[in-house]
N, C-alpha and C positions, 0 to 999 in steps of 0.2 A: 679592304673594304668590302663589304658584301657584294657576292655578284648580281649586276643588272639580270634580272627577269622578265618574260613577258608582261605588259602591264594586263592588271587583272579583269576580266571581263565583270562586269559591273551588274548586268543582266542577270548572268549566271548567279552569282552572291546571291539576287532578291529573292534568287526561289531555292536558297540551300533547302526550308522546309519540306519543300514539296520534293530534291533530289534525294532526302533523306528518307521520308517515306516510302519512295520509286523503289530505292534500295535496301530498304527493311522488308519490302514484299517480297525481295527476291533473298535474301538474306535474314531470315528470321532470329526471334530471340537476341542475345547481344553480338550478332555480326556487324552492326553499322554504331560507330563511336563517333559521335556530337558533342558531348560534353567539353570544354576547354582543356580541363585540369588532365582529362582522360588522354585528350589531343598529344598534349606537353611530351610523351612519351613517343611522338613519331616526328617531332618537330625538326630533328637533322639527324643525320647517320653518324659514320665512323668521323669525320670531318665537321666537328662540332662548332668550331667557329662560325657556319652559319645556320641560321635558325630560321624557321617558317613554318606558323601554323598551318594545317591542311584544312582544306574546307569540312571535308569530313575523311574517317577511315572506315573501308569496308572489310570485311575479313572472310572471305569466302572458304567454303570447306568443298567443294566438288569441281569438277570442270563445268558441268553445265551453270552452275552458279557464277563462277568467272564467265562465262560466254554469254549469259545475258546480261551482268554486270555493264561488260564490253560494250556488247548491242545497245544497251541502253544509253552507254555514254558517246558512243557513237552518232545514233540517232538525234540527241540532244546537245551535241557540241560542248561534252565536258570532259575538260581535260583528266589526264589517269598519269598517277606515279606507280607504276610497280617497285613494290620493296618484300625484300629477305630476312635476314639477319638484321640489316641495318648497320652493317658492319664498312660499307662504301668507304673509302679514303680520298673520294674523289668528287663527294657531294652527287654520288649518282642518283639516291634516293631524296633528295633535297624536295620537299613537300612545295606547292604550290597553291596561294591563298585560295585560288578559285578553282581547284582542283580534287580529285580524290586520289588520296594513298591506296592503291590495292595491294595489303597486307597478305602474303604467302603464309602465314607461319602457321596454319593448319594444314597444310599440304607438307605432313611431318613422317610420313609410311616409307618403310622397305617397302616396296611391292613385288619385286620377286628376286631370287639370287639365280642364277644358272651357273653351276661351277664348272658345267659341261663347254657351256659357251665361254666363260670367263667373265661373265659380266653380270650386271646388278641395274636392277631397275626399280626406280625409288622418284620418291617425288620431290619437286624442289625444295622444300623448307626441311629436309635431312640434312644436318649439319656434314660440312667436309668430312670431320672424324667421323662421325655416326657411319658412312657406307664401311670404313675400315673396322669400326668395332661389330657391324653383321656380319663380318666375313674371317676375322683373324681366326676364329675357333677351327677356322679349315686350313690355317697356313696362307691367306689371301689378304691382299692391303689393296686401298686406293692409292696409286702413287702422288698425285699434285697434293702438297700438306701447305698450306699458307699457314703465316703465324697465327691468322685468328683461326685454325681449322676447328677448335673447339666450339666455335660461335658461328662462323659464315656458312651461309648456305649452298647447299651444290647448283642450284637457279642462281642464285647471285654470283659462283664461280662460274657458271656457264657465261653469263650477263657480261663478265668483265674479264673472261679468259685468264683464269688465275693461274698462279704458279706453285710456286713455294722453293722450300730449299735443295728438293731432290729433281728439281725439273729440268736440270743439267741433263742427265741421263736418262729419265723417264720421261720427260716433255711436258706442256703444261695443259690445260683442260683440255685444248684442242684435239690434244693426241691421244688422249685417251677418254674422248666421248665419241660415242655411236649413234645414238640417236635421240632424237626430243619429240614431245608432244606440246602443240604451244597454239594459243588461239589468238586469233587477227583480231584486231581491233574491230571488226566488223561483227564478233561474234563466233566467226568459224573455227573448226577446231581442224589442225593441220598437224599431221605427223611426217616426220623427215628422219630418214637413217633406220636404223633398229638393230639387232642383233649382230646382224651381218656387218662384213669387214668395210664392204663400201657400198656404194649406189652409181645407179647410173643418171645422168641428167645432169644440171645446172648443181655446185656443191653450195646448197642452200642452207646445212646442218654447218659449214665454214662461216658463212655470211651469219647464221645467227649468234655464233658463238663471239663474244665479245661487242654485241652491239649495243649493249646499256641499257636496255628496256625501251629501246627505239622504234622497235619492227614488230613487236608482239610479246604476249606473256606466255613464260615457260608453264607447262603444269605437269611435265613429267620428263625424266633422264634416265638416259641407260649409258653404264659409264664400263668400261673395261677394267677387271680386277687383275691382278697381278700375283702369282706367288712370290712369298716371302722368299728372297736370297737364302740360302743355305750358309754362308758367312757374310757377316758387314762387321767392318772395323773403322772407328775414327782416329784420325791424328789432329793433335792441337799443336800448330805452328807456329811460333812468337818470332816476331820480326823487329829490330831496331827503328824500322821507318815505315810508315805506308806504302814510298815506292819499291821497298825490298819485297812486301807482301803483292803488290801488285804483282811486280815483274816476276815471281812465285805461282800467279793464278796462270801467267801467259805462258810459262816452261813448262808447269804440269800439261796443259792442253797440248803446246806443240811436240810434246813427247809423246804424243798419239794415246793417253788416258784420258778418260771419262769417269769421271767418279761419279758417284751415286750421286753426292751434294758437294759443294765446295763455297764455303760462307766465310765470310769476313768481317772484321770488326776493328774500329780506330779505339785508342786510348780512354776516352772517354764512354764509349758503349761497354768494353770491356771492365772498365770499374764500376759502373753502374750497374752491370747485370752479375759482378760477382757479389757485390752489397745483396743484392736480391736474392739471387739463387745459391749459394755458394757453389759454384761449378766447378770447382778447384783450376780457374782459369789464371795465368802468369799476370800479376800486376806492374812487371818491370818493363814490358815491352809496349812498342806504339803500336804495332797493328797483330791481330792475331787471326790464321784461318784455320776451319773445320776443313777436314778433308776426311770425307766417308768413302770407303771402297769396298764394293760388295761383289758376291758373284761365289764360283768353287772354292773352296780353303786353299788350295793349293795358287791360285791366280792371284788371290786376295795377298797372301803373302809376297808374291812376287812384287806385285805392285805398291806395298810397302814401304820395300827396299828401294824402289825407285822414287818413289814422291819423297822418303828421308834424305837421300844423294842429292835433288835437286833443292828442297829446303835449305839444305847446308850451303850450297853451292851459291844460292839466294841468301847467305847470310844471315839464316834463322839461329835465334838464340835460346830457343826454347821449344822442346821437341817433346811429347807425350803419347802413348798409343792405347787405345783401351784395352785392356786386357776383359773384360766382361761385358757383357749386354746392357748390364744394370750402370757401368761408367760411359759405356757408348750414350745411351740416354740420356746421363748428366750433362754429357757435353753438348748434346742437341738442347735441354732442358734450358740451359743459358741463352743459346740463342732465341727458343722460340718465346722466352720471357723479355726478347731486348727491349721492346716497345713500352709495356708496362714498367718496367725498370727506369728507362731514360724518365718518363712520368715523375718519379722520384725524385728528381734533380731539378728538374724546372715545372716552374708552374704551368707553361705549356710548350707543346712544340708542335710543329708542320711535319707530317711525312712525305718525302717528294718519292716521286716515283718514274725516273728517266733511265735509260737504257742506252749504253754505247758499246763499241765495239771492245772485245779483252784488250788488247794490245793498247789503248789510248788510257787504261787504269791508272797508271801511275800519272801521268800527266793530269788527271783531270781530278783527281785527289790532291794535288799542289795546288791546282787553279780553287778549287772550292775553299780549300783552306786559306788563301788569298783574299776570298772574298769573305769570307767569315771575318776576318777582321776590317776589309772594308765595312760590312753591315754592324759591326761591334757587336754581333750575337753568336753565341755560341751553335758548335755542329757536332753531331755524334751521327757518326758511319756504320751502319749496318748492311750488309746485301749479298745479294745472290751473286756472286765472284764469277763462276764459273761461267756464266751466260751474260754477264754486263750488266744486269738489273741492280742498279742502284737505290738506297732507300734511305737519301742521308737526313738527319731529324735535327728540323732548324730551333734552337731554344729559344723561347721568349717567355715573357710574362706579358698579356693584352691587357692586365691591370695598369699598365705602364704606360700603353700607348702604342707599345713595341709588334702588334700586329701587322699593320700596314708594310712597316720595315720588312718584319720576315715573309709576308707574301712577295717583296720585289726581290728579296734574294734568292727564294725561291724557283721565282720566275726566271732569275738569270741561271741558277743552275741548270733547268729545264733546256734553254736557251744555250748554253755550252755544251748539251749532251747533243743537241741538233747539229752543232757547230762542229763534232769530231765525228761525225757522220751515224749520229744515234737516235733515237724518237724520244718523243715527250712521254709515253708510259710502257712500262714494261707489263704489268700485271692488274693495277689499280684502274684503270680506265681515263677516261675525260673526263667525265660529269662535267661540273662548273669549275672545275680549278684550275683545269689547263685549256680550258674551252678556249679563251680569249689569247690564247698561244697556237693554235691551230695554224695560224698564218705564216707563222715562221717554219713550218714543216711543209706545209700543201701551198700551192698556188689557189688562186681564186677560182680555175677552171677544176682541179681535183676537188677542191671543195662542191662545187657544182653538182659534180659525177656523183659524189658520195650522197651527195643530199636527192638526186633523183631515186636513187634505191629506197631510201627513206619515204620518196613520197609514192612509191610503187605500193610501199606496204600501208601508210598510213596519210593519205593525200589531204585529212585536214589538219593535222600536224598536233593530234590528240596525246598521243602517248610519248611520255617524259619528255615534254615541249622544255627550251632553255637549255639542256645538254647536249655537249660535244659540238654543236656547230655555234661560230662565232657571229654569225651574221643572219637575223630570221629571211628565209624566202619564201614566197608564198609558190606552192606547187605550179600552179597558173603560169608565174611568171618563168618560172625554170622550163617551162615546155615551149616557151618563146624564144629560150638562148638558142642559137646556131648552135649545129653539134662542133664545130671547127673551133668554138670557144670564142667568137665574135657575138655582139649583142646586139637585139633590137631593142628600140627606144621602149623603156617600160619606167614606171613611177619609180622614186628613189625606192631603196629596199630599205626599210627601218632597222637599225640594231636592237639586240635584247640589250 
């Protein structure tokens, strides 16, 4: 079922032409989109099951324009949904009927590359892969690499704290972010961090990372760039069961080995990927691990032997090791193409995003298989096995009325993640997809405290409303709650 969103403000909708004219004065030319057929391109993000036409779309190209747009919307109580590449898989940039979409695609320039300080300053519309492309000729790269890196924007990566296949060793976006420039809903421009490694005062940069567009609009990003390792080799390890593959993941980490990346796929995903990419994956196994080891050549060679021995102890029936850079990239090409590959075997699929303790991986895989039978829906698993970030792909056909059943299946997977000591999201964010499950992980007191942060930045609730928080609080009401968690009498708080 589509998520319930805040009721549209009819007074704002009645002023649509006036609002469009005011924004056109700020962003002249083709900077404001009003035609219905053109708005269709913005009606959903990567969570395409949910759609809503926005009132308007605005395409600024300067920080000054973003500032003036937000100030105008703040003064006129107009809701704003920031949008980057539109690849969000949690509905984070789902539009609102009475709100504008602030599309940041024109902010697509690399502003500065500082090799001496090992950082790059870019606009938020630069793609994730675009950063690596800008520096790789000097032997550098940007480490976080989501599967959508060819299309997802770095501003969206900051908003969702994106990871990728190499996050196990090199960290998520938050571990590779040095600074941002952002515009508050009042139009004020703020800088947090910079090229330096650390800042005094509160960690507002950490607060903004993963804030899902609820606190401000990012207009510039400074990221850490790394030297490419001298040697990188990948192993393909096949296992007769998912449980044995999961055991191998835990055993590698327990042995003190931190691979550059460690990914796992189950049989449905393996077959879909091999048919799509022809990466020479074995088809006679139930689970496949890709383990990449990088560093000095002697160290990599030593680690390959240790991982090979661990895999054999865990029952591996297939083992191949890349012998060239081309072969290593081919191994990864299959994993990177897993999502589109699965799209070829099912009319629709939902991509979930829970994170669990690594030691619980075999148990969770077994229980997800039981849920698949319970709901009579197919399941293909691809995940960042090293850090426990699961991406179960629930296969369904919306034309046969299976969407609601798929959503219930997905909700049970996420509840399972929390039950075993994990969290609702690893890198896709809460958005609208997981919003109504927040109560399974947080108490109301927890959520109230988080909402107070939102209110400090956006007291009118204009930035990306309807996302993350399952209950609509008015900031004035939150101010009346005792710090101890007790509550003063106040009107019933409506749900979204």
